[in-house]
N, C-alpha and C positions, 0 to 999 in steps of 0.2 A: 448573552447567549445569541448565537447566530440564528436568524429566522429559519433557516433550513433545519438546524438542529431542533428547534422548538417544534417544527412540523413533524420531524421524525419521532420525537418523543410522544407527540399526540397520536401519531399513527401506531406506535408500539403499544401505547396504553389501550388503544382500540383492539389491537391484535391480542393482547392479554385477555381482554374480555371475550373475544371470539374463541380463544383456546379453552377458557373456562366453560364456555357454552358447549363446545365439542365434548369436553369431559362429561358434562351433565347429560348430553345426548347419549353417550356411550353407557353411562350408568343407568339411564332409563331405557336402554336397549332400543333406541330409535332405529328406524329403517336405515339400513347400510348406505343406500344411495344418498339419503339426506345428510348423513355424517360425512360421506366422501365429498359432497358438494361444499359443505362448510370447510373441510380441510383444504379443498382447492382454493377457496376464498382466502384462507389464512396464508397459503403459499403465495397467492397473488399479492396480498397486502405486504408480505415480507419482501417480495420482489421490488415493490415500489420503494420501500425503505432502503433497500440495497442500492437501487438506482440513485436515490437522492444522496446517499453517502458517497457513492462513486462520483457523482457530479461535484459534490463538495470537495472531494480529493483533487479532481481536475482543476476546479476553479481556484483552489487555494494552494494546496501542497505542490502540485506540478507547476502551476503558474509562478509560485514563489521560487521554485528551483530554476525555472527559465529566466526569471528576472535577476536572480543572483549572479548569473553569468558563470557559475561553477559547473564545469562540464561533469565533474565527478558527481555532484548532487543531482544534476539532470539525469545522468545515467542510472543512478540509484533509484530515482522515482519512476523512471520508465521501466526499469528492471522489475520493480515491485508490481507494476501493472501487468507486465508480461507474465510474471509468475502467477498472479491472480487469475488471469485468463486461462493459463495452462491448467490450473486446477479445475476449471469449469468445462474444459474440452475433454470429451471422452477419448 
């Protein structure tokens, strides 16, 4: 397993725990601001995992396409990235 994947799995396990904690906070009717603070922390943690997966894609998938010399494969990988970014743009 790639080191970056192991790191992502560790982060995701931590996020699972955070989400369970938020569920318990809601069950116990904790203060809304405290719940929202924890939800923001979960979102930030997911953002870091997303960033690592994107870096891995660039380091391996796109780099492999460039090294392959296949213009078709390169266009496909860059098109995937453009589509991904389009989904995040309002």
